[in-house]
C-alpha positions as a printed NumPy array, in Angstrom:
array([[ 13.805, -14.985,  38.626],
       [ 12.346, -17.9  ,  36.655],
       [  8.778, -16.56 ,  36.398],
       [  8.983, -15.258,  32.824],
       [ 10.946, -18.325,  31.744],
       [  8.048, -20.638,  32.669],
       [  5.225, -18.179,  31.956],
       [  4.271, -17.612,  35.594],
       [  2.747, -14.511,  37.157],
       [  3.799, -15.375,  40.72 ],
       [  6.064, -17.884,  42.5  ],
       [  4.266, -21.264,  42.609],
       [  5.997, -22.635,  45.686],
       [  6.049, -19.888,  48.265],
       [  6.89 , -20.892,  51.824],
       [  4.492, -18.314,  53.241],
       [  0.841, -19.4  ,  52.96 ],
       [ -0.82 , -18.355,  49.695],
       [ -4.556, -18.622,  50.325],
       [ -5.257, -18.154,  46.604],
       [ -3.473, -21.44 ,  45.964],
       [ -5.021, -23.581,  48.709],
       [ -4.748, -27.252,  47.752],
       [ -7.913, -29.138,  48.672],
       [ -6.541, -32.585,  47.904],
       [ -5.534, -35.23 ,  50.435],
       [ -7.383, -34.341,  53.669],
       [ -6.88 , -30.56 ,  53.427],
       [-10.244, -29.663,  51.91 ],
       [-12.222, -31.963,  54.242],
       [-10.215, -30.632,  57.206],
       [-11.223, -27.064,  56.352],
       [-14.872, -28.122,  56.131],
       [-14.618, -29.994,  59.448],
       [-13.   , -26.991,  61.141],
       [-15.685, -24.679,  59.813],
       [-18.366, -27.019,  61.124],
       [-16.723, -27.223,  64.561],
       [-16.627, -23.436,  64.837],
       [-20.193, -23.081,  63.594],
       [-21.332, -25.286,  66.491],
       [-20.172, -22.559,  68.864],
       [-18.882, -24.697,  71.702],
       [-15.789, -26.418,  73.026],
       [-12.168, -26.329,  71.951],
       [-10.892, -27.65 ,  68.622],
       [ -7.42 , -29.109,  68.08 ],
       [ -5.452, -29.491,  64.825],
       [ -2.226, -31.515,  64.981],
       [  0.351, -32.121,  62.268],
       [  4.094, -32.387,  61.755],
       [  6.155, -29.324,  60.852],
       [  5.326, -28.287,  57.295],
       [  2.032, -30.161,  56.873],
       [ -0.011, -27.022,  56.204],
       [ -1.402, -26.027,  59.6  ],
       [ -0.735, -22.315,  59.068],
       [ -2.378, -22.397,  55.639],
       [ -5.461, -23.997,  57.189],
       [ -5.442, -21.342,  59.896],
       [ -5.332, -18.576,  57.257],
       [ -8.115, -20.158,  55.219],
       [-10.655, -20.144,  58.039],
       [-11.517, -16.404,  57.91 ],
       [-11.953, -16.69 ,  54.137],
       [-14.151, -19.756,  54.376],
       [-16.42 , -18.71 ,  57.243],
       [-19.115, -16.062,  57.723],
       [-18.321, -12.396,  58.246],
       [-19.884, -12.275,  61.728],
       [-16.748, -13.737,  63.309],
       [-14.001, -11.737,  65.012],
       [-10.669, -13.544,  64.727],
       [ -7.886, -13.361,  67.288],
       [ -4.455, -14.694,  66.237],
       [ -1.896, -15.859,  68.775],
       [  1.094, -16.587,  66.551],
       [  3.612, -16.641,  69.43 ],
       [  1.911, -18.45 ,  72.311],
       [  4.911, -18.966,  74.602],
       [  3.586, -16.277,  76.922],
       [  2.622, -16.198,  80.575],
       [ -1.09 , -16.47 ,  81.461],
       [ -1.245, -12.717,  82.123],
       [  0.383, -11.809,  78.807],
       [ -1.84 , -14.293,  76.969],
       [ -4.975, -12.593,  78.284],
       [ -3.468,  -9.169,  77.605],
       [ -2.715, -10.065,  73.963],
       [ -6.209, -11.425,  73.385],
       [ -7.604,  -8.189,  74.792],
       [ -5.419,  -6.056,  72.528],
       [ -6.463,  -8.091,  69.479],
       [-10.089,  -7.359,  70.358],
       [ -9.345,  -3.649,  70.589],
       [ -9.586,  -3.279,  74.351],
       [ -8.063,  -0.068,  75.788],
       [ -5.798,  -1.924,  78.195],
       [ -3.231,  -0.233,  80.401],
       [  0.23 ,  -1.636,  81.18 ],
       [ -0.606,  -1.7  ,  84.887],
       [ -3.905,  -3.59 ,  84.466],
       [ -3.784,  -6.719,  86.589],
       [ -5.104, -10.108,  85.532],
       [ -8.482,  -9.625,  87.192],
       [ -9.006,  -6.262,  85.478],
       [ -8.107,  -7.71 ,  82.067],
       [-10.432, -10.676,  82.594],
       [-13.29 ,  -8.369,  83.566],
       [-12.788,  -6.225,  80.459],
       [-12.582,  -9.338,  78.289],
       [-15.84 , -10.638,  79.706],
       [-17.572,  -7.325,  79.049],
       [-16.432,  -7.075,  75.443],
       [-17.311, -10.719,  74.741],
       [-20.825, -10.14 ,  76.073],
       [-21.102,  -7.024,  73.907],
       [-19.933,  -8.89 ,  70.782],
       [-22.481, -11.605,  71.511],
       [-25.258,  -9.007,  71.74 ],
       [-24.141,  -7.707,  68.362],
       [-24.547, -11.197,  66.934],
       [-20.808, -11.688,  66.562],
       [-18.686, -14.695,  67.437],
       [-15.118, -14.496,  68.782],
       [-12.642, -17.227,  67.832],
       [ -9.049, -17.429,  69.105],
       [ -6.597, -19.207,  66.779],
       [ -3.469, -20.4  ,  68.605],
       [ -0.555, -21.353,  66.343],
       [  2.398, -23.419,  67.586],
       [  0.25 , -24.331,  70.578],
       [  2.764, -26.981,  71.663],
       [  4.919, -24.073,  72.885],
       [  2.24 , -22.666,  75.172],
       [  3.053, -23.093,  78.889],
       [  0.705, -25.322,  80.865],
       [ -0.476, -22.378,  82.962],
       [ -1.369, -20.426,  79.829],
       [ -3.253, -23.371,  78.352],
       [ -5.222, -23.591,  81.565],
       [ -5.909, -19.844,  81.4  ],
       [ -7.458, -19.997,  77.945],
       [ -9.504, -22.994,  79.075],
       [-10.911, -20.842,  81.859],
       [-11.531, -18.098,  79.323],
       [-13.481, -20.547,  77.175],
       [-15.783, -21.133,  80.152],
       [-17.286, -17.667,  79.726],
       [-20.809, -18.13 ,  78.419],
       [-24.38 , -16.923,  78.415],
       [-27.246, -19.196,  79.387],
       [-27.107, -20.826,  75.96 ],
       [-23.903, -19.844,  74.117],
       [-20.146, -19.845,  74.598],
       [-18.743, -16.333,  74.381],
       [-15.424, -17.475,  72.955],
       [-14.07 , -20.42 ,  70.994],
       [-10.518, -21.667,  70.735],
       [ -8.707, -23.562,  67.972],
       [ -5.289, -25.007,  68.847],
       [ -2.843, -25.658,  65.984],
       [  0.244, -27.601,  66.992],
       [  2.839, -30.248,  66.331],
       [  2.496, -33.775,  67.798],
       [  4.171, -32.5  ,  70.974],
       [  0.887, -30.735,  71.69 ],
       [ -0.767, -34.103,  72.342],
       [  2.047, -34.973,  74.738],
       [  1.503, -31.71 ,  76.587],
       [ -2.251, -32.217,  76.765],
       [ -1.663, -35.658,  78.288],
       [ -0.287, -33.942,  81.4  ],
       [ -2.661, -34.654,  84.278],
       [ -2.295, -31.065,  85.493],
       [ -4.409, -29.861,  82.553],
       [ -6.723, -32.848,  82.194],
       [ -9.72 , -30.488,  82.261],
       [ -8.355, -28.806,  79.135],
       [ -8.164, -32.161,  77.39 ],
       [-11.753, -32.956,  78.352],
       [-12.938, -29.7  ,  76.772],
       [-11.597, -30.624,  73.317],
       [-14.645, -31.607,  71.282],
       [-13.052, -31.902,  67.825],
       [ -9.575, -33.201,  66.94 ],
       [ -8.053, -33.166,  63.459],
       [ -4.761, -34.667,  62.289],
       [ -3.01 , -33.475,  59.115],
       [ -1.149, -36.321,  57.436],
       [  1.84 , -35.867,  55.112],
       [  0.957, -36.013,  51.417],
       [  1.134, -39.338,  49.598],
       [  2.687, -39.831,  46.148],
       [ -0.506, -39.177,  44.166],
       [ -1.241, -36.043,  46.162],
       [  2.304, -34.727,  45.735],
       [  2.022, -35.198,  41.973],
       [ -1.342, -33.445,  41.934],
       [ -0.151, -30.703,  44.306],
       [  2.931, -29.793,  42.251],
       [  0.994, -29.294,  39.034],
       [ -1.914, -27.598,  40.815],
       [  0.453, -24.984,  42.258],
       [  2.082, -24.457,  38.859],
       [ -1.272, -23.79 ,  37.2  ],
       [ -2.388, -21.574,  40.107],
       [  0.729, -19.477,  39.412],
       [ -0.214, -19.052,  35.752],
       [  1.558, -21.936,  34.005],
       [ -0.386, -23.115,  30.957],
       [  1.919, -25.632,  29.313],
       [  2.01 , -29.423,  29.605],
       [  2.604, -30.768,  33.104],
       [  6.204, -30.101,  34.107],
       [  6.253, -32.439,  37.089],
       [  5.767, -36.066,  36.074],
       [  4.82 , -38.898,  38.395],
       [  8.473, -39.971,  38.36 ],
       [  9.474, -36.483,  39.504],
       [  6.826, -36.612,  42.23 ],
       [  8.13 , -39.983,  43.399],
       [ 11.633, -38.587,  43.844],
       [ 10.303, -35.521,  45.652],
       [  8.179, -37.763,  47.881],
       [ 11.276, -39.701,  48.962],
       [ 13.166, -36.56 ,  49.893],
       [ 10.305, -34.528,  51.361],
       [  8.58 , -37.283,  53.372],
       [  5.316, -35.752,  52.122],
       [  5.762, -32.498,  54.067],
       [  4.297, -29.615,  52.058],
       [  6.952, -27.129,  53.139],
       [  9.703, -29.412,  51.879],
       [  7.808, -30.095,  48.659],
       [  7.612, -26.335,  48.086],
       [ 11.314, -25.788,  48.734],
       [ 12.386, -28.636,  46.451],
       [  9.938, -27.547,  43.736],
       [ 11.186, -23.958,  43.837],
       [ 14.858, -24.932,  43.612],
       [ 14.149, -27.44 ,  40.842],
       [ 12.613, -24.709,  38.68 ],
       [ 15.567, -22.45 ,  39.446],
       [ 18.06 , -25.113,  38.326],
       [ 16.186, -25.66 ,  35.058],
       [ 16.094, -21.898,  34.465],
       [ 19.843, -21.622,  35.122],
       [ 20.431, -24.229,  32.384],
       [ 17.942, -22.448,  30.089],
       [ 15.81 , -25.585,  29.915],
       [ 12.037, -25.885,  29.891],
       [ 11.815, -29.477,  31.076],
       [ 12.7  , -30.856,  34.485],
       [ 14.934, -33.799,  35.288],
       [ 15.377, -36.18 ,  38.196],
       [ 18.904, -34.816,  38.557],
       [ 17.571, -31.294,  39.147],
       [ 15.253, -32.61 ,  41.832],
       [ 18.003, -34.55 ,  43.579],
       [ 20.31 , -31.545,  43.506],
       [ 17.527, -29.36 ,  44.905],
       [ 16.916, -31.848,  47.717],
       [ 20.622, -32.165,  48.511],
       [ 20.994, -28.386,  48.565],
       [ 18.14 , -28.273,  51.087],
       [ 19.774, -31.094,  53.069],
       [ 16.736, -33.327,  52.638],
       [ 18.141, -36.829,  52.371],
       [ 16.202, -39.827,  51.132],
       [ 14.141, -41.133,  54.034],
       [ 15.545, -44.358,  55.468],
       [ 13.556, -47.439,  56.287],
       [ 14.89 , -47.725,  59.812],
       [ 12.871, -50.824,  60.709],
       [ 14.596, -52.771,  57.913],
       [ 17.975, -51.594,  59.187],
       [ 17.02 , -52.703,  62.689],
       [ 15.846, -56.141,  61.526],
       [ 19.062, -56.616,  59.549],
       [ 21.133, -55.632,  62.572],
       [ 19.253, -58.102,  64.772],
       [ 19.793, -60.919,  62.255],
       [ 23.516, -60.177,  62.141],
       [ 23.664, -60.156,  65.921],
       [ 21.813, -63.498,  66.159],
       [ 24.041, -65.029,  63.47 ],
       [ 27.161, -64.002,  65.365],
       [ 25.812, -65.443,  68.622],
       [ 24.699, -68.745,  67.08 ],
       [ 28.006, -69.346,  65.343],
       [ 30.472, -68.188,  67.958],
       [ 29.001, -68.547,  71.443],
       [ 30.181, -72.168,  71.78 ],
       [ 33.735, -71.579,  70.537],
       [ 36.722, -71.6  ,  72.93 ],
       [ 37.194, -67.9  ,  72.317],
       [ 33.629, -67.199,  73.391],
       [ 34.178, -69.212,  76.545],
       [ 36.782, -66.72 ,  77.705],
       [ 35.369, -63.479,  76.326],
       [ 32.033, -62.068,  75.296],
       [ 31.371, -60.266,  72.063],
       [ 30.984, -56.545,  72.602],
       [ 27.541, -55.304,  71.646],
       [ 27.368, -53.785,  68.186],
       [ 26.915, -50.049,  67.981],
       [ 24.454, -48.544,  65.491],
       [ 27.323, -47.248,  63.35 ],
       [ 28.829, -50.752,  63.216],
       [ 25.488, -52.284,  62.303],
       [ 25.118, -49.85 ,  59.413]])
């Protein structure tokens, strides 16, 4: 809608990953290099953890572009499957002629055969598991067992787990401690800082074809940082709606008001400094105790504890 207005040839802030507009700032570029190195080593399991909207899916989509052509990629975008269905889906992704009545042992045997064949052809098989925090413990254990398949010198299959911080909680379960021990590389995607948000906004605008002076100032980026908490998905949503508001007013410059309205429309409130609120509440509580505990009233009744709503 606003593309022609701002001289763009595509939307700059798509929610779906746009690999042609991969931002290498912050730790995203180094993370892609580290992931590529981990896969090139051909052993173990790699883990990538980040909050919702930090760019895990984009990183996952960039790997096939960044790495050699002798790799066969298997995507598990919906991992909340049973162990049997997990193996079955991996087999289908590799082109195995599986039958609905194939049992687990039959699927595993066929998987082993095709992995050996791919290895003979000089090819590497890598399984990318998105939203891995949703994978049942039994299924995680199953892919660990699958990663055990190897020749005398090479692993036949590698696994990269992409997940939210809950993935670490799941991996801490003693029932899958062997899975945790097999993880050789761990990466953590941090939210973007103020400088990176400023750089990211204008990078995406130019990647979409904008050739004018920078639309998003550092002041704009600061406001977006407060509302987005540095999460790329939120930055994209706020950026998109901000451009739409400017277009609706037939304006070519952005304002803080547009950004705030965009954030409010997305229900992204300014992040609160909860530790300051907690300290203030504690001080109030101590003040009340110090001043009233020795009074006659206090001798007969105790002050009811303050609720969080009363503290605020």
